[in-house]
PyMOL Python script that loads the backbone (N, CA, C, O; Angstrom):
from pymol import cmd

cmd.read_pdbstr("""\
ATOM      1  N   MET A   1     106.268  12.599  75.893  1.00  0.00           N
ATOM      2  CA  MET A   1     105.258  12.647  74.988  1.00  0.00           C
ATOM      3  C   MET A   1     104.746  13.855  75.109  1.00  0.00           C
ATOM      4  O   MET A   1     104.014  14.088  76.072  1.00  0.00           O
ATOM      5  N   PRO A   2     105.069  14.983  74.034  1.00  0.00           N
ATOM      6  CA  PRO A   2     104.269  16.204  73.325  1.00  0.00           C
ATOM      7  C   PRO A   2     103.107  16.307  73.645  1.00  0.00           C
ATOM      8  O   PRO A   2     102.506  15.234  73.586  1.00  0.00           O
ATOM      9  N   ILE A   3     102.378  17.362  74.044  1.00  0.00           N
ATOM     10  CA  ILE A   3     101.013  18.079  74.264  1.00  0.00           C
ATOM     11  C   ILE A   3     100.923  18.188  72.806  1.00  0.00           C
ATOM     12  O   ILE A   3     101.879  18.345  72.048  1.00  0.00           O
ATOM     13  N   PRO A   4      99.759  18.095  72.501  1.00  0.00           N
ATOM     14  CA  PRO A   4      99.109  18.239  71.018  1.00  0.00           C
ATOM     15  C   PRO A   4      98.977  19.179  70.707  1.00  0.00           C
ATOM     16  O   PRO A   4      98.087  19.708  71.373  1.00  0.00           O
ATOM     17  N   PRO A   5      99.492  19.985  69.794  1.00  0.00           N
ATOM     18  CA  PRO A   5      99.500  21.711  69.764  1.00  0.00           C
ATOM     19  C   PRO A   5      98.197  22.216  69.902  1.00  0.00           C
ATOM     20  O   PRO A   5      98.086  23.267  70.534  1.00  0.00           O
ATOM     21  N   ARG A   6      96.989  21.586  69.355  1.00  0.00           N
ATOM     22  CA  ARG A   6      95.609  22.349  69.718  1.00  0.00           C
ATOM     23  C   ARG A   6      95.087  22.321  70.697  1.00  0.00           C
ATOM     24  O   ARG A   6      93.961  22.776  70.900  1.00  0.00           O
ATOM     25  N   LYS A   7      96.149  21.517  71.900  1.00  0.00           N
ATOM     26  CA  LYS A   7      95.195  21.898  73.394  1.00  0.00           C
ATOM     27  C   LYS A   7      96.071  22.855  74.090  1.00  0.00           C
ATOM     28  O   LYS A   7      95.521  23.433  75.027  1.00  0.00           O
ATOM     29  N   ILE A   8      97.442  23.201  73.836  1.00  0.00           N
ATOM     30  CA  ILE A   8      98.036  24.381  74.436  1.00  0.00           C
ATOM     31  C   ILE A   8      97.634  25.685  73.702  1.00  0.00           C
ATOM     32  O   ILE A   8      97.850  26.784  74.212  1.00  0.00           O
ATOM     33  N   GLY A   9      96.931  25.506  72.260  1.00  0.00           N
ATOM     34  CA  GLY A   9      96.804  27.042  72.307  1.00  0.00           C
ATOM     35  C   GLY A   9      95.436  27.502  72.249  1.00  0.00           C
ATOM     36  O   GLY A   9      95.050  28.345  71.440  1.00  0.00           O
ATOM     37  N   ALA A  10      94.602  26.862  73.238  1.00  0.00           N
ATOM     38  CA  ALA A  10      93.521  27.369  73.281  1.00  0.00           C
ATOM     39  C   ALA A  10      93.852  28.701  74.764  1.00  0.00           C
ATOM     40  O   ALA A  10      93.208  29.730  74.970  1.00  0.00           O
ATOM     41  N   ALA A  11      94.888  28.238  75.450  1.00  0.00           N
ATOM     42  CA  ALA A  11      95.161  29.558  76.277  1.00  0.00           C
ATOM     43  C   ALA A  11      95.611  30.867  75.464  1.00  0.00           C
ATOM     44  O   ALA A  11      95.013  31.933  75.322  1.00  0.00           O
ATOM     45  N   ALA A  12      96.860  30.442  74.974  1.00  0.00           N
ATOM     46  CA  ALA A  12      97.253  31.460  73.668  1.00  0.00           C
ATOM     47  C   ALA A  12      96.015  32.137  72.820  1.00  0.00           C
ATOM     48  O   ALA A  12      96.093  33.282  72.376  1.00  0.00           O
ATOM     49  N   ALA A  13      95.037  31.421  72.674  1.00  0.00           N
ATOM     50  CA  ALA A  13      94.215  32.066  71.693  1.00  0.00           C
ATOM     51  C   ALA A  13      93.218  33.078  72.863  1.00  0.00           C
ATOM     52  O   ALA A  13      92.697  34.061  72.336  1.00  0.00           O
ATOM     53  N   ALA A  14      93.037  32.947  73.871  1.00  0.00           N
ATOM     54  CA  ALA A  14      92.280  33.185  75.123  1.00  0.00           C
ATOM     55  C   ALA A  14      92.882  34.180  75.390  1.00  0.00           C
ATOM     56  O   ALA A  14      92.165  35.067  75.852  1.00  0.00           O
ATOM     57  N   LYS A  15      93.922  34.417  75.294  1.00  0.00           N
ATOM     58  CA  LYS A  15      94.782  35.685  75.750  1.00  0.00           C
ATOM     59  C   LYS A  15      95.097  36.628  74.401  1.00  0.00           C
ATOM     60  O   LYS A  15      95.666  37.708  74.557  1.00  0.00           O
ATOM     61  N   ARG A  16      94.780  36.261  73.343  1.00  0.00           N
ATOM     62  CA  ARG A  16      95.183  37.052  72.030  1.00  0.00           C
ATOM     63  C   ARG A  16      93.619  37.801  72.243  1.00  0.00           C
ATOM     64  O   ARG A  16      93.569  39.008  72.007  1.00  0.00           O
ATOM     65  N   ASP A  17      92.245  37.037  72.723  1.00  0.00           N
ATOM     66  CA  ASP A  17      90.933  37.740  72.529  1.00  0.00           C
ATOM     67  C   ASP A  17      90.556  38.375  73.681  1.00  0.00           C
ATOM     68  O   ASP A  17      89.418  38.839  73.733  1.00  0.00           O
ATOM     69  N   ASP A  18      91.440  38.504  74.794  1.00  0.00           N
ATOM     70  CA  ASP A  18      91.245  38.974  75.785  1.00  0.00           C
ATOM     71  C   ASP A  18      90.276  38.387  76.618  1.00  0.00           C
ATOM     72  O   ASP A  18      89.549  39.032  77.374  1.00  0.00           O
ATOM     73  N   GLU A  19      90.263  37.226  76.491  1.00  0.00           N
ATOM     74  CA  GLU A  19      88.983  36.189  77.291  1.00  0.00           C
ATOM     75  C   GLU A  19      90.083  35.593  78.807  1.00  0.00           C
ATOM     76  O   GLU A  19      90.460  34.421  78.815  1.00  0.00           O
ATOM     77  N   THR A  20      90.384  36.332  79.699  1.00  0.00           N
ATOM     78  CA  THR A  20      91.117  36.283  80.758  1.00  0.00           C
ATOM     79  C   THR A  20      90.590  34.624  81.208  1.00  0.00           C
ATOM     80  O   THR A  20      91.053  33.507  80.978  1.00  0.00           O
ATOM     81  N   ALA A  21      89.309  35.166  82.009  1.00  0.00           N
ATOM     82  CA  ALA A  21      88.646  33.528  82.590  1.00  0.00           C
ATOM     83  C   ALA A  21      89.100  32.639  81.559  1.00  0.00           C
ATOM     84  O   ALA A  21      89.686  31.632  81.959  1.00  0.00           O
ATOM     85  N   GLU A  22      88.972  32.775  80.416  1.00  0.00           N
ATOM     86  CA  GLU A  22      88.914  31.628  79.160  1.00  0.00           C
ATOM     87  C   GLU A  22      90.621  31.008  79.677  1.00  0.00           C
ATOM     88  O   GLU A  22      90.910  29.877  80.068  1.00  0.00           O
ATOM     89  N   GLU A  23      91.399  32.042  79.524  1.00  0.00           N
ATOM     90  CA  GLU A  23      92.500  31.667  79.507  1.00  0.00           C
ATOM     91  C   GLU A  23      93.243  31.111  81.076  1.00  0.00           C
ATOM     92  O   GLU A  23      94.263  30.431  81.184  1.00  0.00           O
ATOM     93  N   LEU A  24      92.684  31.453  81.792  1.00  0.00           N
ATOM     94  CA  LEU A  24      92.956  31.119  83.075  1.00  0.00           C
ATOM     95  C   LEU A  24      92.395  29.271  82.913  1.00  0.00           C
ATOM     96  O   LEU A  24      93.315  28.473  82.733  1.00  0.00           O
ATOM     97  N   HIS A  25      91.051  28.735  82.979  1.00  0.00           N
ATOM     98  CA  HIS A  25      90.735  27.675  82.401  1.00  0.00           C
ATOM     99  C   HIS A  25      91.446  26.832  81.521  1.00  0.00           C
ATOM    100  O   HIS A  25      91.720  25.687  81.882  1.00  0.00           O
ATOM    101  N   ALA A  26      91.789  27.269  80.376  1.00  0.00           N
ATOM    102  CA  ALA A  26      92.869  26.585  79.586  1.00  0.00           C
ATOM    103  C   ALA A  26      94.182  26.649  79.999  1.00  0.00           C
ATOM    104  O   ALA A  26      94.986  25.962  79.369  1.00  0.00           O
ATOM    105  N   SER A  27      94.699  27.520  81.189  1.00  0.00           N
ATOM    106  CA  SER A  27      95.838  27.218  81.515  1.00  0.00           C
ATOM    107  C   SER A  27      96.075  26.143  82.735  1.00  0.00           C
ATOM    108  O   SER A  27      97.164  25.693  83.091  1.00  0.00           O
ATOM    109  N   ASP A  28      94.466  25.771  83.419  1.00  0.00           N
ATOM    110  CA  ASP A  28      94.500  24.721  84.262  1.00  0.00           C
ATOM    111  C   ASP A  28      94.727  23.320  83.482  1.00  0.00           C
ATOM    112  O   ASP A  28      95.553  22.480  83.839  1.00  0.00           O
ATOM    113  N   TYR A  29      93.881  23.195  82.378  1.00  0.00           N
ATOM    114  CA  TYR A  29      94.367  22.111  81.708  1.00  0.00           C
ATOM    115  C   TYR A  29      95.196  21.537  81.312  1.00  0.00           C
ATOM    116  O   TYR A  29      95.317  20.312  81.316  1.00  0.00           O
ATOM    117  N   GLU A  30      96.376  22.837  80.634  1.00  0.00           N
ATOM    118  CA  GLU A  30      97.501  22.826  80.078  1.00  0.00           C
ATOM    119  C   GLU A  30      98.491  21.993  81.099  1.00  0.00           C
ATOM    120  O   GLU A  30      99.211  21.050  80.771  1.00  0.00           O
ATOM    121  N   VAL A  31      98.381  22.455  82.170  1.00  0.00           N
ATOM    122  CA  VAL A  31      99.117  22.274  83.445  1.00  0.00           C
ATOM    123  C   VAL A  31      99.216  21.115  83.779  1.00  0.00           C
ATOM    124  O   VAL A  31     100.298  20.579  84.018  1.00  0.00           O
ATOM    125  N   TYR A  32      97.834  20.409  83.863  1.00  0.00           N
ATOM    126  CA  TYR A  32      97.398  19.303  83.871  1.00  0.00           C
ATOM    127  C   TYR A  32      98.087  18.402  83.319  1.00  0.00           C
ATOM    128  O   TYR A  32      98.779  17.554  83.881  1.00  0.00           O
ATOM    129  N   ALA A  33      97.868  18.607  81.853  1.00  0.00           N
ATOM    130  CA  ALA A  33      98.282  17.838  80.407  1.00  0.00           C
ATOM    131  C   ALA A  33     100.207  17.452  81.013  1.00  0.00           C
ATOM    132  O   ALA A  33     100.807  16.394  81.200  1.00  0.00           O
ATOM    133  N   TYR A  34     100.521  18.591  81.114  1.00  0.00           N
ATOM    134  CA  TYR A  34     101.941  18.851  80.890  1.00  0.00           C
ATOM    135  C   TYR A  34     102.110  18.351  82.524  1.00  0.00           C
ATOM    136  O   TYR A  34     103.317  18.493  82.717  1.00  0.00           O
ATOM    137  N   LEU A  35     101.697  18.002  83.389  1.00  0.00           N
ATOM    138  CA  LEU A  35     102.053  17.399  84.494  1.00  0.00           C
ATOM    139  C   LEU A  35     101.761  15.657  83.987  1.00  0.00           C
ATOM    140  O   LEU A  35     102.724  14.905  84.137  1.00  0.00           O
ATOM    141  N   GLN A  36     100.932  15.275  83.616  1.00  0.00           N
ATOM    142  CA  GLN A  36     100.628  14.032  83.482  1.00  0.00           C
ATOM    143  C   GLN A  36     101.471  13.262  82.508  1.00  0.00           C
ATOM    144  O   GLN A  36     101.449  12.063  82.229  1.00  0.00           O
ATOM    145  N   THR A  37     102.154  14.157  82.097  1.00  0.00           N
ATOM    146  CA  THR A  37     103.273  13.641  80.549  1.00  0.00           C
ATOM    147  C   THR A  37     104.669  13.882  81.000  1.00  0.00           C
ATOM    148  O   THR A  37     105.486  13.520  80.154  1.00  0.00           O
ATOM    149  N   GLY A  38     105.235  14.431  82.185  1.00  0.00           N
ATOM    150  CA  GLY A  38     105.865  14.418  82.830  1.00  0.00           C
ATOM    151  C   GLY A  38     106.432  15.749  82.677  1.00  0.00           C
ATOM    152  O   GLY A  38     107.398  16.058  83.375  1.00  0.00           O
ATOM    153  N   GLN A  39     106.016  16.440  81.974  1.00  0.00           N
ATOM    154  CA  GLN A  39     107.145  17.752  81.514  1.00  0.00           C
ATOM    155  C   GLN A  39     106.336  18.799  82.549  1.00  0.00           C
ATOM    156  O   GLN A  39     105.352  19.531  82.440  1.00  0.00           O
ATOM    157  N   ASP A  40     107.547  18.379  83.898  1.00  0.00           N
ATOM    158  CA  ASP A  40     107.142  19.401  85.012  1.00  0.00           C
ATOM    159  C   ASP A  40     107.689  20.789  84.905  1.00  0.00           C
ATOM    160  O   ASP A  40     107.248  21.723  85.575  1.00  0.00           O
ATOM    161  N   GLU A  41     108.678  20.896  84.029  1.00  0.00           N
ATOM    162  CA  GLU A  41     109.353  22.173  83.501  1.00  0.00           C
ATOM    163  C   GLU A  41     108.217  23.175  83.164  1.00  0.00           C
ATOM    164  O   GLU A  41     107.931  24.273  83.641  1.00  0.00           O
ATOM    165  N   ALA A  42     107.509  22.205  81.894  1.00  0.00           N
ATOM    166  CA  ALA A  42     106.476  23.431  81.225  1.00  0.00           C
ATOM    167  C   ALA A  42     105.291  23.979  82.394  1.00  0.00           C
ATOM    168  O   ALA A  42     105.180  25.124  82.832  1.00  0.00           O
ATOM    169  N   ALA A  43     104.582  22.948  82.686  1.00  0.00           N
ATOM    170  CA  ALA A  43     103.787  23.045  84.092  1.00  0.00           C
ATOM    171  C   ALA A  43     104.616  24.113  84.618  1.00  0.00           C
ATOM    172  O   ALA A  43     104.088  25.159  84.242  1.00  0.00           O
ATOM    173  N   ARG A  44     105.643  24.367  85.296  1.00  0.00           N
ATOM    174  CA  ARG A  44     106.379  25.120  85.857  1.00  0.00           C
ATOM    175  C   ARG A  44     105.609  26.571  85.497  1.00  0.00           C
ATOM    176  O   ARG A  44     104.666  27.283  85.845  1.00  0.00           O
ATOM    177  N   ARG A  45     106.965  26.453  84.327  1.00  0.00           N
ATOM    178  CA  ARG A  45     106.257  27.739  83.718  1.00  0.00           C
ATOM    179  C   ARG A  45     104.789  28.662  83.844  1.00  0.00           C
ATOM    180  O   ARG A  45     104.675  29.884  83.931  1.00  0.00           O
ATOM    181  N   ILE A  46     103.759  27.641  83.821  1.00  0.00           N
ATOM    182  CA  ILE A  46     102.445  28.126  83.587  1.00  0.00           C
ATOM    183  C   ILE A  46     101.913  28.796  84.921  1.00  0.00           C
ATOM    184  O   ILE A  46     101.055  29.667  85.067  1.00  0.00           O
ATOM    185  N   VAL A  47     102.672  28.135  85.830  1.00  0.00           N
ATOM    186  CA  VAL A  47     102.255  28.119  87.149  1.00  0.00           C
ATOM    187  C   VAL A  47     102.626  29.455  87.315  1.00  0.00           C
ATOM    188  O   VAL A  47     101.850  30.403  87.435  1.00  0.00           O
ATOM    189  N   ASN A  48     103.829  29.489  87.316  1.00  0.00           N
ATOM    190  CA  ASN A  48     105.032  30.745  87.443  1.00  0.00           C
ATOM    191  C   ASN A  48     104.320  32.103  86.717  1.00  0.00           C
ATOM    192  O   ASN A  48     104.475  33.194  87.266  1.00  0.00           O
ATOM    193  N   SER A  49     103.682  32.020  85.697  1.00  0.00           N
ATOM    194  CA  SER A  49     102.570  32.783  84.639  1.00  0.00           C
ATOM    195  C   SER A  49     101.207  33.318  85.272  1.00  0.00           C
ATOM    196  O   SER A  49     100.586  34.248  84.759  1.00  0.00           O
ATOM    197  N   LEU A  50     100.756  32.603  86.523  1.00  0.00           N
ATOM    198  CA  LEU A  50      99.336  32.929  86.927  1.00  0.00           C
ATOM    199  C   LEU A  50      99.021  33.972  87.398  1.00  0.00           C
ATOM    200  O   LEU A  50      97.899  34.422  87.166  1.00  0.00           O
ATOM    201  N   PRO A  51      99.863  34.602  88.139  1.00  0.00           N
ATOM    202  CA  PRO A  51      99.880  35.962  89.061  1.00  0.00           C
ATOM    203  C   PRO A  51      99.553  36.906  88.014  1.00  0.00           C
ATOM    204  O   PRO A  51      98.569  37.626  88.185  1.00  0.00           O
ATOM    205  N   GLU A  52     100.371  37.026  86.744  1.00  0.00           N
ATOM    206  CA  GLU A  52     100.185  37.916  85.502  1.00  0.00           C
ATOM    207  C   GLU A  52      98.573  37.530  85.081  1.00  0.00           C
ATOM    208  O   GLU A  52      97.585  38.242  84.898  1.00  0.00           O
ATOM    209  N   ILE A  53      98.717  36.563  85.038  1.00  0.00           N
ATOM    210  CA  ILE A  53      97.172  36.222  84.296  1.00  0.00           C
ATOM    211  C   ILE A  53      95.987  36.571  85.281  1.00  0.00           C
ATOM    212  O   ILE A  53      94.973  37.087  84.810  1.00  0.00           O
ATOM    213  N   ALA A  54      96.090  36.285  86.738  1.00  0.00           N
ATOM    214  CA  ALA A  54      95.128  36.716  87.518  1.00  0.00           C
ATOM    215  C   ALA A  54      95.017  38.374  87.705  1.00  0.00           C
ATOM    216  O   ALA A  54      94.039  39.087  87.930  1.00  0.00           O
ATOM    217  N   SER A  55      96.203  38.637  87.548  1.00  0.00           N
ATOM    218  CA  SER A  55      95.961  40.199  87.530  1.00  0.00           C
ATOM    219  C   SER A  55      94.792  41.038  86.733  1.00  0.00           C
ATOM    220  O   SER A  55      93.944  41.716  87.314  1.00  0.00           O
ATOM    221  N   ARG A  56      94.882  40.890  85.368  1.00  0.00           N
ATOM    222  CA  ARG A  56      94.338  40.601  84.409  1.00  0.00           C
ATOM    223  C   ARG A  56      92.766  40.420  84.551  1.00  0.00           C
ATOM    224  O   ARG A  56      92.023  41.268  84.057  1.00  0.00           O
ATOM    225  N   PHE A  57      92.239  39.277  85.248  1.00  0.00           N
ATOM    226  CA  PHE A  57      91.192  39.207  85.477  1.00  0.00           C
ATOM    227  C   PHE A  57      89.866  40.199  86.378  1.00  0.00           C
ATOM    228  O   PHE A  57      89.976  40.611  87.532  1.00  0.00           O
ATOM    229  N   ASP A  58      88.891  40.361  85.635  1.00  0.00           N
ATOM    230  CA  ASP A  58      87.866  41.309  86.406  1.00  0.00           C
ATOM    231  C   ASP A  58      86.230  40.366  86.359  1.00  0.00           C
ATOM    232  O   ASP A  58      85.467  40.390  85.393  1.00  0.00           O
ATOM    233  N   PRO A  59      86.013  39.658  87.536  1.00  0.00           N
ATOM    234  CA  PRO A  59      84.900  39.105  88.035  1.00  0.00           C
ATOM    235  C   PRO A  59      83.639  39.856  87.552  1.00  0.00           C
ATOM    236  O   PRO A  59      82.623  39.200  87.325  1.00  0.00           O
ATOM    237  N   VAL A  60      83.650  41.433  87.351  1.00  0.00           N
ATOM    238  CA  VAL A  60      82.458  41.757  87.152  1.00  0.00           C
ATOM    239  C   VAL A  60      81.871  41.628  85.631  1.00  0.00           C
ATOM    240  O   VAL A  60      80.657  41.813  85.549  1.00  0.00           O
ATOM    241  N   PRO A  61      82.290  41.451  84.895  1.00  0.00           N
ATOM    242  CA  PRO A  61      81.791  41.104  83.610  1.00  0.00           C
ATOM    243  C   PRO A  61      81.212  39.651  83.645  1.00  0.00           C
ATOM    244  O   PRO A  61      80.197  39.377  83.006  1.00  0.00           O
ATOM    245  N   SER A  62      81.816  38.807  84.335  1.00  0.00           N
ATOM    246  CA  SER A  62      81.515  37.571  84.045  1.00  0.00           C
ATOM    247  C   SER A  62      80.132  37.445  84.970  1.00  0.00           C
ATOM    248  O   SER A  62      79.170  36.783  84.583  1.00  0.00           O
ATOM    249  N   SER A  63      80.153  38.244  86.388  1.00  0.00           N
ATOM    250  CA  SER A  63      78.624  38.436  86.896  1.00  0.00           C
ATOM    251  C   SER A  63      77.627  39.034  86.351  1.00  0.00           C
ATOM    252  O   SER A  63      76.507  38.926  86.850  1.00  0.00           O
ATOM    253  N   ARG A  64      77.861  39.817  85.162  1.00  0.00           N
ATOM    254  CA  ARG A  64      77.153  40.639  84.489  1.00  0.00           C
ATOM    255  C   ARG A  64      76.291  39.552  83.437  1.00  0.00           C
ATOM    256  O   ARG A  64      75.129  39.746  83.081  1.00  0.00           O
ATOM    257  N   LEU A  65      77.179  38.316  83.013  1.00  0.00           N
ATOM    258  CA  LEU A  65      76.673  37.681  82.098  1.00  0.00           C
ATOM    259  C   LEU A  65      75.873  36.770  82.891  1.00  0.00           C
ATOM    260  O   LEU A  65      74.941  36.310  82.231  1.00  0.00           O
ATOM    261  N   MET A  66      75.917  36.412  83.927  1.00  0.00           N
ATOM    262  CA  MET A  66      75.389  35.186  84.801  1.00  0.00           C
ATOM    263  C   MET A  66      74.058  35.896  85.336  1.00  0.00           C
ATOM    264  O   MET A  66      73.095  35.156  85.535  1.00  0.00           O
ATOM    265  N   ARG A  67      73.936  37.099  85.558  1.00  0.00           N
ATOM    266  CA  ARG A  67      72.750  38.245  86.134  1.00  0.00           C
ATOM    267  C   ARG A  67      71.754  38.092  85.163  1.00  0.00           C
ATOM    268  O   ARG A  67      70.599  37.911  85.548  1.00  0.00           O
ATOM    269  N   GLY A  68      72.116  38.153  83.460  1.00  0.00           N
ATOM    270  CA  GLY A  68      71.634  38.463  82.621  1.00  0.00           C
ATOM    271  C   GLY A  68      70.748  36.962  82.280  1.00  0.00           C
ATOM    272  O   GLY A  68      69.520  36.906  82.202  1.00  0.00           O
ATOM    273  N   TRP A  69      71.592  35.915  82.121  1.00  0.00           N
ATOM    274  CA  TRP A  69      71.403  34.533  82.087  1.00  0.00           C
ATOM    275  C   TRP A  69      70.416  34.362  83.066  1.00  0.00           C
ATOM    276  O   TRP A  69      69.391  33.908  82.558  1.00  0.00           O
ATOM    277  N   PHE A  70      70.328  34.545  84.246  1.00  0.00           N
ATOM    278  CA  PHE A  70      69.282  34.752  85.440  1.00  0.00           C
ATOM    279  C   PHE A  70      68.238  35.201  85.078  1.00  0.00           C
ATOM    280  O   PHE A  70      67.279  34.429  85.057  1.00  0.00           O
ATOM    281  N   LEU A  71      68.040  36.668  84.648  1.00  0.00           N
ATOM    282  CA  LEU A  71      66.870  37.385  84.702  1.00  0.00           C
ATOM    283  C   LEU A  71      66.181  36.556  83.305  1.00  0.00           C
ATOM    284  O   LEU A  71      64.958  36.457  83.216  1.00  0.00           O
ATOM    285  N   GLU A  72      67.121  35.971  82.220  1.00  0.00           N
ATOM    286  CA  GLU A  72      66.540  35.452  81.116  1.00  0.00           C
ATOM    287  C   GLU A  72      65.752  33.789  81.362  1.00  0.00           C
ATOM    288  O   GLU A  72      64.860  33.456  80.581  1.00  0.00           O
ATOM    289  N   CYS A  73      66.196  32.827  82.520  1.00  0.00           N
ATOM    290  CA  CYS A  73      65.301  31.996  83.258  1.00  0.00           C
ATOM    291  C   CYS A  73      64.402  32.350  83.370  1.00  0.00           C
ATOM    292  O   CYS A  73      63.402  32.013  82.736  1.00  0.00           O
ATOM    293  N   TRP A  74      64.481  33.123  84.193  1.00  0.00           N
ATOM    294  CA  TRP A  74      63.449  33.599  85.324  1.00  0.00           C
ATOM    295  C   TRP A  74      62.737  35.052  85.283  1.00  0.00           C
ATOM    296  O   TRP A  74      62.803  35.695  86.330  1.00  0.00           O
ATOM    297  N   PRO A  75      62.388  35.355  84.714  1.00  0.00           N
ATOM    298  CA  PRO A  75      61.667  36.787  84.451  1.00  0.00           C
ATOM    299  C   PRO A  75      60.991  37.048  85.957  1.00  0.00           C
ATOM    300  O   PRO A  75      60.525  36.273  86.792  1.00  0.00           O
ATOM    301  N   GLY A  76      61.156  38.514  85.916  1.00  0.00           N
ATOM    302  CA  GLY A  76      60.474  39.079  87.294  1.00  0.00           C
ATOM    303  C   GLY A  76      61.320  38.796  88.278  1.00  0.00           C
ATOM    304  O   GLY A  76      62.539  38.731  88.119  1.00  0.00           O
ATOM    305  N   ASP A  77      60.692  38.600  89.415  1.00  0.00           N
ATOM    306  CA  ASP A  77      61.453  38.525  90.404  1.00  0.00           C
ATOM    307  C   ASP A  77      62.772  37.126  90.960  1.00  0.00           C
ATOM    308  O   ASP A  77      63.527  37.052  91.930  1.00  0.00           O
ATOM    309  N   GLY A  78      62.534  36.312  89.904  1.00  0.00           N
ATOM    310  CA  GLY A  78      63.835  35.139  90.277  1.00  0.00           C
ATOM    311  C   GLY A  78      62.702  33.818  90.298  1.00  0.00           C
ATOM    312  O   GLY A  78      61.568  34.024  89.864  1.00  0.00           O
ATOM    313  N   PRO A  79      62.981  32.825  90.686  1.00  0.00           N
ATOM    314  CA  PRO A  79      62.149  31.450  90.858  1.00  0.00           C
ATOM    315  C   PRO A  79      61.030  32.144  91.734  1.00  0.00           C
ATOM    316  O   PRO A  79      59.927  32.343  91.225  1.00  0.00           O
ATOM    317  N   SER A  80      61.177  32.358  92.482  1.00  0.00           N
ATOM    318  CA  SER A  80      59.578  32.426  93.394  1.00  0.00           C
ATOM    319  C   SER A  80      58.816  34.112  93.172  1.00  0.00           C
ATOM    320  O   SER A  80      58.131  34.708  94.003  1.00  0.00           O
ATOM    321  N   GLY A  81      59.217  34.589  91.758  1.00  0.00           N
ATOM    322  CA  GLY A  81      58.693  35.606  91.099  1.00  0.00           C
ATOM    323  C   GLY A  81      56.890  35.506  90.361  1.00  0.00           C
ATOM    324  O   GLY A  81      56.264  34.544  90.807  1.00  0.00           O
ATOM    325  N   PRO A  82      56.301  36.174  89.590  1.00  0.00           N
ATOM    326  CA  PRO A  82      55.307  35.934  89.049  1.00  0.00           C
ATOM    327  C   PRO A  82      55.746  35.161  87.894  1.00  0.00           C
ATOM    328  O   PRO A  82      54.921  34.735  87.086  1.00  0.00           O
TER     329      PRO A  82
END
""", "prot")
cmd.dss("prot")
cmd.show_as("cartoon", "prot")
cmd.util.cbc("prot")
cmd.orient("prot")
């Protein structure tokens, strides 16, 4: 059973948009879908590509985003602040 194209397009779109965290996330789902449908070789190709994807991952922008969210939700010094 083939995977619907919209399911496998998410990782490609994330790569095109230079959204590595989203590409990793979408790739995880894609591997799961391939394994669930018996497409082991397709899943293996993605798994083999993970080191290259991970080499482009920079957690710092994600950390800055989370910090911004935290400060927006808890102005001041955080949850125990004024």
